[in-house]
C-alpha positions in Angstrom: 5.1 22.1 16.1 1.9 23.0 14.3 -1.1 24.1 16.2 -4.3 22.1 15.5 -7.0 24.4 14.1 -10.6 23.6 15.0 -12.1 25.2 11.9 -10.1 22.8 9.8 -11.2 19.8 11.9 -7.6 18.9 12.8 -6.9 16.1 15.3 -3.2 15.2 14.8 -2.4 11.5 15.1 0.5 11.4 17.7 1.1 7.7 18.0 3.7 6.3 15.5 2.5 2.8 15.8 -1.0 3.7 14.6 0.6 5.6 11.7 2.7 2.7 10.8 -0.3 0.3 10.9 -2.2 2.5 8.5 0.9 2.8 6.1 1.3 -1.1 6.1 -2.1 -1.3 4.6 -0.4 -0.4 1.2 2.6 -2.5 1.7 1.5 -5.1 -0.8 -0.3 -2.8 -3.1 0.3 -2.7 -6.8 -0.2 0.9 -6.9 3.0 2.9 -7.0 1.8 6.5 -6.5 -0.1 7.7 -3.3 -1.6 11.0 -2.5 -1.9 11.7 1.2 -4.6 14.2 2.3 -4.0 16.3 5.3 -0.6 15.3 6.4 -0.3 17.7 9.2 3.1 17.2 10.7 3.8 14.2 8.7 3.5 11.4 11.2 1.9 9.1 8.5 3.9 10.5 5.8 7.2 9.2 7.3 5.9 5.6 7.0 4.2 6.1 3.6 7.6 7.2 2.1 8.9 3.7 3.1 6.0 1.8 1.7 5.2 3.6 -1.5 7.4 4.4 -4.6 6.0 8.0 -4.9 4.2 10.0 -2.4 2.7 13.5 -2.8 0.6 15.3 -0.1 -2.2 18.0 -0.2 -2.5 20.2 2.7 -4.9 23.2 3.2 -3.0 24.5 6.3 -0.1 26.8 5.4 1.5 26.3 8.7 1.5 22.5 8.2 3.0 23.1 4.6 5.8 25.1 6.0 6.6 22.5 8.6 6.6 19.7 6.0 8.8 21.6 3.6 11.3 22.1 6.5 11.2 18.4 7.7 10.7 16.7 4.3 12.5 18.8 1.7 12.2 16.2 -1.0 8.4 15.8 -0.6 6.0 17.4 -2.9 3.4 19.1 -0.9 0.4 20.8 -2.6 -1.1 23.7 -0.8 -4.8 23.4 -1.4 -8.2 21.9 -0.8 -8.6 18.2 -1.9 -12.4 18.9 -2.6 -11.4 21.8 -5.0 -8.6 19.9 -6.7 -8.6 18.6 -10.2 -7.4 15.1 -9.3 -6.4 14.4 -12.9 -3.5 16.9 -12.6 -1.7 15.2 -9.7 -0.3 12.3 -11.8 -0.6 11.2 -15.4 -1.3 7.7 -14.2 -3.3 6.0 -11.5 -2.7 6.6 -7.8 -4.0 5.8 -4.5 -5.5 8.2 -1.8 -4.7 7.8 1.9 -4.8 10.0 5.0 -6.0 10.8 8.4 -9.1 12.5 6.9 -10.5 15.6 8.5 -13.8 14.3 10.0 -15.9 17.4 9.0 -15.3 16.6 5.3 -14.6 12.8 5.2 -17.8 11.9 3.4 -17.2 14.6 0.8 -13.7 13.2 0.3 -15.2 9.7 -0.4 -17.7 11.2 -3.0 -14.7 13.2 -4.7 -12.9 9.8 -4.8 -16.0 8.1 -6.4 -16.2 10.8 -9.0 -12.6 10.0 -9.9 -12.7 6.2 -9.5 -11.2 5.5 -12.9 -8.0 7.0 -11.7 -8.1 6.0 -8.1 -7.8 2.1 -7.8 -7.3 2.1 -4.0 -7.9 4.3 -1.0 -7.4 4.1 2.8 -8.0 6.4 5.7 -9.0 7.3 9.1 -12.6 8.2 9.6 -14.9 9.1 12.5 -15.8 5.5 13.4 -19.5 6.0 12.7 -18.7 7.1 9.2 -16.2 4.2 8.6 -18.8 1.7 9.8 -21.3 3.3 7.4 -19.0 3.0 4.4 -18.4 -0.8 5.2 -22.0 -1.5 6.2 -24.0 -4.5 4.9 -27.5 -4.4 3.9 -30.0 -4.7 6.8 -27.6 -2.8 9.1 -29.1 0.5 10.5 -25.9 2.3 9.3 -26.3 1.1 5.8 -27.1 3.9 3.5 -26.1 6.0 0.5 -22.4 6.1 1.3 -22.4 2.3 1.8 -24.0 1.4 -1.6 -22.3 4.0 -3.8 -18.8 3.1 -2.4 -19.3 -0.6 -2.4 -20.7 -0.5 -6.0 -17.2 0.3 -7.1 -14.8 -0.8 -4.2 -14.4 -3.7 -1.9 -14.3 -2.1 1.5 -12.9 -3.3 4.8 -13.0 -1.9 8.3 -9.5 -2.6 9.3 -9.2 -1.4 12.9 -10.5 1.1 15.5 -8.5 3.9 17.0 -9.3 5.5 20.5 -9.4 9.3 21.0 -6.2 9.2 23.2 -4.2 8.6 20.0 -4.7 12.2 18.8 -3.8 15.8 19.8 -6.3 17.2 20.6 -8.4 14.1 21.2 -11.6 14.0 19.3 -14.9 13.4 21.1 -15.6 10.3 19.0 -13.9 6.9 18.3 -12.2 6.5 15.0 -11.9 3.7 12.3 -9.5 3.0 9.5 -10.9 1.4 6.3 -9.3 0.2 3.2 -11.0 0.0 -0.3 -9.8 -1.7 -3.4 -11.6 -1.1 -6.7 -13.5 -3.8 -8.1 -12.1 -5.5 -11.3 -15.4 -4.8 -13.0 -16.1 -1.3 -11.6 -18.1 -0.1 -14.7 -21.8 -0.6 -13.9 -24.0 -2.6 -16.3 -26.6 0.3 -15.9 -26.6 4.1 -16.4 -24.4 5.4 -13.5 -26.1 8.7 -13.1 -29.5 7.1 -12.8 -28.0 4.5 -10.3 -26.8 7.3 -8.2 -30.2 9.1 -8.4 -32.2 5.8 -7.5 -29.9 5.2 -4.4 -30.1 8.7 -3.2 -33.9 8.9 -3.7 -34.4 5.4 -2.0 -32.6 6.4 1.1 -33.8 9.8 1.1 -37.0 8.5 2.6 -35.5 5.4 4.1 -38.6 4.7 6.4 -40.8 4.5 3.4 -41.0 1.4 1.0 -39.4 1.9 -2.4 -42.9 2.3 -4.1 -43.3 5.5 -2.0 -39.6 6.6 -2.0 -39.3 6.3 -5.9 -42.4 8.1 -6.8 -40.6 11.0 -8.4 -39.5 8.5 -11.2 -43.1 8.1 -12.4 -43.0 4.4 -12.8 -45.9 2.3 -14.1 -48.2 1.7 -11.1 -49.3 -1.7 -12.1 -45.7 -3.0 -12.5 -44.7 -1.3 -9.1 -47.5 -3.1 -7.4 -46.6 -6.5 -8.9 -42.9 -6.3 -8.2 -41.9 -7.5 -4.7 -38.9 -5.4 -4.5 -41.0 -2.2 -4.2 -42.4 -3.5 -0.9 -39.0 -3.4 0.6 -37.2 -0.4 2.2 -33.8 0.8 0.9 -31.8 -0.7 3.6 -32.8 -4.2 2.6 -31.4 -3.9 -1.0 -27.8 -5.1 -1.8 -25.7 -3.3 -4.3 -26.7 -5.9 -7.0 -30.4 -5.3 -6.2 -29.9 -1.5 -6.8 -28.2 -2.2 -10.1 -31.1 -4.5 -11.2 -33.6 -2.0 -10.0 -31.8 0.8 -12.0 -31.7 -1.4 -15.1 -35.4 -2.0 -14.8 -36.1 1.7 -14.3 -33.9 2.5 -17.3 -36.1 0.1 -19.5 -39.3 2.0 -18.4 -37.9 5.3 -19.7 
């Protein structure tokens, strides 16, 4: 047995039927290679091995790595931090990412995936329910924000199911949710990507303000801003496509 460590945000999934349900999300995937983040004692790993052709794991906890090496001798386990990893060194071809993600870094995990979206066509994982809902949120929803827009710009996201605290050891103080995400066939944006990220972050950085105020740092022509209806809205009202069109327009102004 491996002791759960609070500083690593570890809450080990203990119910096999939940682990199997997560693994089944990739049963019809065309992706052959899967990287599991934070396998712990391998409850999900056991089912992933049945569903995927090739599975590797990354684990930051040395005690877990020792446990996995003993119980899964044929499994390649990388000792390290996913956030510090060069993801292009894992495989020389595309792969999916899956796991019961540590809740204290789950948003950062998504941003790391987005930064490497060209080699990650799918990902699925367990999040704190609030974060899972945020990733999958639609415009107009109060949880809709930066994470929603940036993820959905490149991936089709689905909140698959909820998981109660009693399924973990130790139980977290929050509900959990599992999401799946498949990269869009056209995932290259028709606008400047870095600018798109900047516009989205600025718009939600002052989400109570209208876009005309939230985007002041872009020094846009005042007459045009006053004329365009979109600048009278708040960020939460804009769809991903709206943000793309807005970025294209800002691009032209520069």
